[in-house]
C-alpha positions as CSV (number, residue, x, y, z in Angstrom):
1,M,70.1,-177.6,-110.0
2,M,67.7,-174.9,-111.0
3,T,69.1,-172.4,-113.5
4,N,68.7,-168.7,-112.9
5,K,66.2,-168.6,-115.8
6,L,64.1,-171.4,-114.4
7,K,64.3,-169.9,-110.9
8,S,63.0,-166.6,-112.3
9,L,60.1,-168.3,-114.0
10,W,59.3,-170.2,-110.9
11,I,59.2,-167.0,-108.8
12,V,57.0,-165.3,-111.3
13,A,54.6,-168.3,-111.3
14,V,54.5,-168.2,-107.5
15,L,53.7,-164.5,-107.5
16,I,50.9,-164.9,-110.0
17,A,49.4,-167.8,-108.1
18,T,49.6,-165.9,-104.9
19,T,48.0,-162.8,-106.4
20,I,45.1,-164.9,-107.9
21,Q,44.6,-166.7,-104.6
22,A,44.5,-163.3,-102.7
23,T,42.1,-161.9,-105.2
24,F,39.6,-164.7,-104.7
25,S,40.0,-165.1,-101.0
26,Q,38.5,-161.6,-100.3
27,T,35.4,-161.6,-98.3
28,I,32.2,-161.2,-100.3
29,P,30.8,-157.8,-99.2
30,S,27.5,-157.1,-97.4
31,F,24.8,-155.2,-99.3
32,G,22.3,-155.4,-96.5
33,T,21.7,-152.3,-94.3
34,A,19.8,-151.9,-91.0
35,D,17.6,-149.1,-92.3
36,K,16.4,-150.6,-95.6
37,L,14.5,-153.7,-96.7
38,E,16.6,-155.5,-99.3
39,V,15.1,-158.0,-101.7
40,G,17.0,-160.3,-104.0
41,T,16.3,-162.9,-106.7
42,W,18.8,-165.5,-107.9
43,N,18.6,-168.6,-110.2
44,L,20.9,-171.1,-108.5
45,E,21.3,-173.3,-111.6
46,W,20.2,-176.9,-110.7
47,F,21.3,-176.4,-107.1
48,G,21.8,-179.8,-105.5
49,S,21.4,-181.8,-108.8
50,T,24.2,-184.4,-109.4
51,V,23.1,-184.7,-113.1
52,N,22.8,-181.1,-114.3
53,G,24.4,-177.8,-113.6
54,P,27.9,-177.3,-112.0
55,T,29.6,-180.7,-111.6
56,N,31.2,-180.1,-108.2
57,E,28.2,-180.0,-105.8
58,S,30.4,-179.2,-102.7
59,T,31.9,-176.2,-104.4
60,Q,28.6,-174.9,-105.6
61,F,27.0,-175.4,-102.2
62,N,29.8,-173.6,-100.3
63,N,29.8,-170.7,-102.8
64,I,26.0,-170.2,-102.8
65,K,26.0,-170.4,-99.0
66,K,28.8,-167.8,-98.8
67,V,26.9,-165.4,-101.1
68,L,23.6,-165.7,-99.2
69,N,25.3,-165.4,-95.8
70,N,27.7,-162.5,-96.6
71,T,25.5,-160.3,-98.8
72,D,23.0,-160.1,-95.9
73,I,19.8,-159.6,-98.0
74,D,16.5,-159.7,-96.1
75,I,14.3,-161.7,-98.6
76,W,15.5,-163.9,-101.4
77,G,13.4,-165.5,-104.1
78,V,15.5,-168.3,-105.6
79,E,15.0,-170.7,-108.5
80,E,16.2,-174.2,-109.6
81,M,16.4,-175.6,-106.1
82,S,16.8,-179.2,-107.3
83,D,17.3,-181.4,-104.2
84,L,15.4,-181.5,-101.0
85,A,18.4,-182.7,-98.8
86,T,20.5,-179.8,-100.2
87,W,17.7,-177.4,-99.4
88,D,17.4,-178.7,-95.8
89,R,21.2,-178.5,-95.4
90,L,21.2,-174.9,-96.7
91,L,18.6,-173.9,-94.1
92,D,20.6,-175.7,-91.3
93,E,23.8,-173.8,-92.2
94,L,22.1,-170.4,-92.6
95,P,20.2,-170.3,-89.3
96,Q,19.3,-166.6,-89.7
97,Y,16.9,-167.6,-92.6
98,G,13.7,-169.4,-92.7
99,G,12.5,-170.8,-95.9
100,I,9.5,-172.0,-97.9
101,L,10.1,-174.5,-100.8
102,A,7.7,-175.0,-103.7
103,S,5.7,-178.2,-103.7
104,Y,5.1,-178.8,-107.4
105,N,6.4,-181.9,-109.1
106,Q,9.2,-180.5,-111.3
107,T,12.7,-181.0,-110.1
108,Q,13.7,-177.3,-110.5
109,K,11.7,-175.7,-107.6
110,T,11.4,-172.1,-106.5
111,A,11.8,-171.1,-102.9
112,I,11.7,-168.0,-100.6
113,L,14.3,-167.3,-97.9
114,Y,13.5,-164.6,-95.3
115,K,15.2,-163.2,-92.2
116,K,13.6,-164.8,-89.2
117,D,14.3,-161.9,-86.9
118,L,12.4,-159.5,-89.3
119,F,9.5,-161.6,-90.6
120,E,6.9,-164.2,-89.5
121,V,5.1,-166.3,-92.2
122,F,1.4,-166.1,-91.9
123,T,0.5,-167.8,-95.2
124,Y,2.0,-169.6,-98.2
125,S,0.6,-171.4,-101.2
126,H,0.9,-171.8,-104.9
127,V,-1.4,-169.5,-106.9
128,L,-2.8,-169.9,-110.4
129,T,-2.6,-173.7,-110.1
130,G,-5.4,-174.8,-112.4
131,S,-5.1,-176.5,-115.7
132,T,-5.8,-173.2,-117.5
133,F,-2.5,-171.8,-116.2
134,S,-0.3,-174.9,-116.2
135,T,1.2,-174.6,-119.7
136,A,1.8,-170.9,-119.5
137,F,3.8,-171.3,-116.3
138,A,5.7,-174.4,-117.5
139,S,4.0,-176.4,-114.7
140,R,5.8,-174.2,-112.2
141,P,2.9,-172.2,-110.5
142,P,4.0,-169.1,-108.7
143,L,4.9,-169.6,-105.0
144,E,3.5,-166.8,-102.7
145,V,4.5,-166.2,-99.1
146,G,2.8,-163.7,-96.8
147,L,5.1,-162.1,-94.3
148,I,4.3,-160.1,-91.2
149,T,7.1,-157.7,-90.3
150,K,8.6,-157.6,-86.9
151,A,10.4,-154.8,-85.0
152,P,12.5,-152.9,-85.9
153,L,10.6,-152.8,-89.2
154,P,7.2,-151.0,-89.1
155,V,4.4,-153.4,-88.5
156,D,3.0,-154.4,-91.9
157,T,2.3,-157.2,-94.3
158,I,4.3,-158.0,-97.4
159,Y,3.4,-160.6,-100.0
160,V,6.3,-162.1,-102.0
161,L,5.8,-164.2,-105.1
162,V,8.7,-166.1,-106.8
163,I,8.3,-167.3,-110.4
164,H,10.3,-169.2,-112.9
165,L,8.8,-168.7,-116.4
166,K,9.3,-170.7,-119.6
167,A,12.8,-170.6,-121.0
168,F,14.2,-170.4,-124.5
169,S,14.1,-167.9,-127.3
170,D,11.6,-169.6,-129.6
171,E,8.1,-168.4,-130.5
172,E,6.2,-170.9,-128.4
173,S,8.2,-170.0,-125.3
174,Y,7.7,-166.3,-125.9
175,V,3.9,-166.8,-126.2
176,R,3.8,-168.8,-123.0
177,R,5.7,-166.1,-121.1
178,Q,3.3,-163.6,-122.5
179,Q,0.3,-165.7,-121.3
180,A,1.9,-166.2,-117.9
181,S,2.3,-162.4,-117.5
182,T,-1.4,-161.8,-118.5
183,Y,-2.6,-164.5,-116.0
184,L,-0.4,-163.2,-113.2
185,K,-1.7,-159.6,-113.6
186,N,-5.3,-160.1,-114.6
187,N,-6.2,-163.3,-112.7
188,Y,-4.3,-162.8,-109.5
189,L,-2.5,-159.6,-108.7
190,D,-5.1,-157.1,-109.8
191,P,-8.0,-158.7,-108.1
192,N,-6.2,-160.0,-105.0
193,R,-3.2,-157.9,-104.2
194,S,-3.7,-154.4,-105.5
195,N,-4.1,-153.0,-102.0
196,Y,-1.3,-154.9,-100.4
197,K,2.5,-154.4,-100.6
198,T,3.5,-157.1,-103.0
199,I,6.7,-158.1,-104.8
200,V,7.1,-160.6,-107.6
201,C,10.7,-161.7,-108.2
202,G,12.4,-164.6,-110.1
203,D,13.7,-165.8,-113.4
204,W,11.3,-164.3,-115.9
205,N,13.4,-165.7,-118.8
206,D,12.9,-162.6,-120.9
207,D,14.0,-159.0,-121.1
208,L,12.0,-155.8,-120.5
209,D,13.3,-153.5,-123.2
210,R,12.9,-156.0,-126.1
211,S,12.2,-159.8,-126.0
212,I,15.0,-162.3,-126.4
213,Y,12.8,-163.8,-129.2
214,N,13.3,-161.9,-132.5
215,N,13.6,-158.6,-130.7
216,L,9.8,-158.4,-130.3
217,E,8.2,-156.2,-127.7
218,S,8.6,-157.6,-124.1
219,P,6.1,-160.3,-123.2
220,F,5.7,-158.3,-119.9
221,K,4.3,-155.2,-121.7
222,N,1.1,-155.5,-119.7
223,F,3.0,-154.7,-116.5
224,L,5.3,-152.1,-118.2
225,D,2.3,-150.1,-119.4
226,D,0.5,-150.1,-116.1
227,E,1.5,-147.3,-113.7
228,D,0.3,-149.4,-110.8
229,Y,3.4,-151.7,-111.3
230,F,7.1,-150.9,-111.2
231,F,10.0,-153.1,-112.4
232,A,12.9,-152.2,-110.2
233,T,15.1,-153.9,-112.9
234,R,13.7,-151.8,-115.8
235,A,16.5,-149.2,-115.9
236,L,19.2,-151.8,-115.9
237,S,17.5,-153.7,-118.7
238,A,17.2,-150.6,-120.8
239,A,20.9,-149.8,-120.2
240,G,21.9,-153.2,-121.7
241,G,22.6,-154.9,-118.4
242,T,23.1,-158.6,-118.0
243,S,21.8,-161.0,-115.4
244,Y,22.3,-164.2,-117.4
245,S,26.0,-164.6,-117.8
246,S,26.0,-166.7,-120.9
247,Y,24.7,-163.9,-123.1
248,S,25.8,-160.2,-122.8
249,G,22.8,-157.9,-122.6
250,S,20.4,-160.7,-121.5
251,F,18.6,-159.3,-118.5
252,I,16.0,-161.9,-117.6
253,D,15.9,-161.9,-113.8
254,H,13.5,-159.3,-112.4
255,I,12.0,-157.7,-109.4
256,L,8.5,-156.3,-109.8
257,A,6.6,-154.2,-107.1
258,N,3.0,-153.2,-107.2
259,G,1.9,-149.6,-106.3
260,P,1.8,-149.9,-102.5
261,M,5.3,-151.5,-102.5
262,A,6.8,-149.4,-105.2
263,A,6.2,-146.2,-103.2
264,Y,9.0,-147.5,-100.9
265,Y,11.5,-148.2,-103.6
266,V,14.9,-146.6,-103.1
267,P,15.7,-144.9,-106.4
268,N,18.6,-146.4,-108.3
269,S,19.2,-149.1,-105.7
270,T,18.8,-152.1,-108.0
271,K,22.1,-153.9,-108.6
272,V,23.3,-157.0,-110.5
273,L,25.9,-158.7,-108.3
274,N,28.2,-159.6,-111.3
275,M,31.1,-158.4,-109.1
276,L,30.9,-161.8,-107.4
277,T,33.2,-163.0,-110.2
278,S,35.9,-161.0,-108.4
279,Y,35.4,-162.9,-105.2
280,I,34.7,-166.4,-106.5
281,S,37.0,-167.9,-109.1
282,G,35.1,-169.5,-112.0
283,F,31.7,-168.3,-110.6
284,T,29.8,-168.8,-113.8
285,N,31.0,-172.4,-114.2
286,N,31.0,-173.7,-110.6
287,T,28.3,-171.6,-108.9
288,S,25.6,-170.3,-111.3
289,D,25.0,-169.0,-114.8
290,H,22.8,-166.3,-113.3
291,Y,23.9,-163.3,-111.3
292,P,21.9,-162.3,-108.2
293,V,19.8,-159.2,-108.6
294,I,18.9,-157.1,-105.5
295,A,16.8,-153.9,-104.8
296,S,16.2,-151.8,-101.7
297,F,13.1,-150.4,-100.2
298,N,12.7,-147.6,-97.6
299,F,11.0,-150.0,-95.1
300,G,13.4,-150.0,-92.3
301,T,14.0,-148.5,-88.8
302,G,15.0,-145.2,-90.3
303,S,12.0,-144.8,-92.6
304,T,8.5,-143.5,-92.1
305,V,7.7,-143.1,-95.8
306,G,3.9,-143.1,-96.1
307,I,3.6,-144.0,-92.4
308,D,2.0,-141.8,-89.8
309,E,3.5,-143.0,-86.5
310,L,0.9,-141.1,-84.4
311,L,-1.9,-142.7,-86.4
312,L,-0.4,-146.1,-85.8
313,D,-0.8,-145.6,-82.0
314,E,-4.4,-144.7,-82.5
315,M,-5.2,-147.9,-84.5
316,K,-6.5,-150.6,-82.1
317,I,-8.8,-153.6,-82.2
318,G,-10.8,-155.4,-79.6
319,F,-13.2,-158.4,-79.3
320,A,-16.8,-157.9,-78.0
321,E,-17.5,-161.2,-76.2
322,Y,-21.2,-160.4,-75.8
323,D,-22.0,-160.5,-79.5
324,K,-18.8,-162.2,-80.8
325,S,-17.6,-159.2,-82.8
326,I,-14.2,-157.9,-83.8
327,F,-14.1,-154.1,-83.5
328,A,-11.7,-151.4,-84.6
329,T,-11.4,-148.3,-82.4
330,G,-9.3,-145.2,-82.1
331,N,-9.2,-141.7,-83.5
332,W,-8.9,-142.5,-87.2
333,T,-11.1,-143.2,-90.2
334,G,-10.6,-145.9,-92.9
335,T,-11.2,-149.6,-93.3
336,M,-10.9,-152.7,-91.2
337,E,-10.2,-155.8,-93.3
338,I,-10.3,-159.4,-92.0
339,R,-8.5,-162.2,-93.8
340,N,-8.0,-165.9,-93.2
341,T,-4.6,-167.6,-93.2
342,Q,-4.8,-168.2,-96.9
343,G,-4.9,-164.4,-97.5
344,Q,-8.6,-164.5,-98.6
345,L,-10.7,-161.4,-97.7
346,I,-13.5,-162.3,-95.3
347,A,-14.8,-158.8,-94.6
348,S,-14.1,-155.1,-95.2
349,V,-15.7,-152.7,-92.9
350,E,-15.6,-148.9,-93.0
351,K,-14.7,-147.0,-89.8
352,E,-16.2,-143.6,-89.5
353,E,-14.7,-140.7,-87.4
354,N,-15.5,-141.1,-83.6
355,Q,-17.1,-144.4,-84.2
356,N,-16.0,-148.0,-83.8
357,A,-16.3,-150.5,-86.7
358,F,-17.7,-153.9,-85.9
359,Y,-17.8,-157.3,-87.7
360,N,-19.6,-160.3,-86.2
361,V,-17.6,-163.4,-86.4
362,V,-20.0,-165.9,-84.9
363,S,-20.3,-167.8,-88.3
364,L,-16.5,-168.0,-88.9
365,P,-14.7,-171.3,-88.4
366,K,-12.4,-171.4,-85.4
367,G,-8.8,-170.5,-86.2
368,M,-6.3,-167.7,-86.8
369,Y,-7.4,-164.5,-88.7
370,F,-5.5,-161.3,-89.6
371,V,-7.0,-157.9,-89.2
372,T,-5.7,-154.9,-91.1
373,L,-6.6,-151.3,-90.3
374,T,-5.9,-148.8,-93.0
375,Q,-6.1,-145.0,-93.4
376,S,-4.5,-143.6,-96.6
377,N,-1.0,-145.0,-96.8
378,T,-0.8,-146.1,-93.2
379,S,-1.8,-149.6,-92.1
380,K,-1.5,-151.7,-89.0
381,N,-1.8,-155.5,-88.8
382,F,-3.1,-157.7,-86.0
383,K,-3.6,-161.5,-85.4
384,I,-6.6,-162.8,-83.6
385,L,-7.5,-166.4,-82.6
386,L,-11.2,-167.2,-82.7
């Protein structure tokens, strides 16, 4: 027979267990909104690996799927996707997302998830793939995906790059991150993406206020000093925030926007989702040692920041069959740019007031091309099949 004392202890234990269960059975909240574009980055810690990372693969999978599904973020850059079958299963069980997985040889791969009802992929590839860049990027070249927005978003093009830089707090790793930052900016973003809305997200493996190596200046100082780039995560880093749960004050997961994209940033919208530990018991042991980081941009149905809607109506293209030319028409002045499916610029033609702009395509290979019409901060994108 249970004594009164034992019975009291048993009741207390049941109440505690019930409280804990209730705490962790709460639904993970949504951070996505219809009138904003939300971008997230998350290192999934050896996701799908049976050798490294969390030991219970089923628990990790279900927790990550729950976070991705419930938070309702429009674009995710994720790192350490470590098993192809697990990746395929994740896409199957999250039908609202499409995805592009890195193709380099390392087990820990980067990937990009995007809402299929909001975006269409028009190009994807690895950039900075040559031997010159391999060591700096730890043999994990940046993955870039070009997305064309769909209604209700304004018609536009966004380039998203996801990176996973060299880890560890030793001098060699610091130097390699510094080199990667230089190559990324000088050899790719500046010459190729300065006029296009571009986001770089991922596990940068170092902080922005001071480096994790000997408290030196951040290896990403080249971006920090350039007004044409904006780290959405900079304020949280400066405030001592943490994105890597193993070390307090270690903020190593970042979202970077170039000038054309930074103009749409919603001030103070960047969040570290460390509150997930209140919804998932043992999060840092059974799910990931990194917290997701998200940021919002005024790029939704309720926003016309930098966009002249009347001007968009004027921007039109056509095809002149008689001389095989693409032409831009309408009451506007600016540029017509033509790119191939790899995002390479084929031609840039100025459009004068009350005149059409023409570009002869007779010498171009057959296939799909993308035409962008731009005046000031307003641009409109078209696809054309030659």
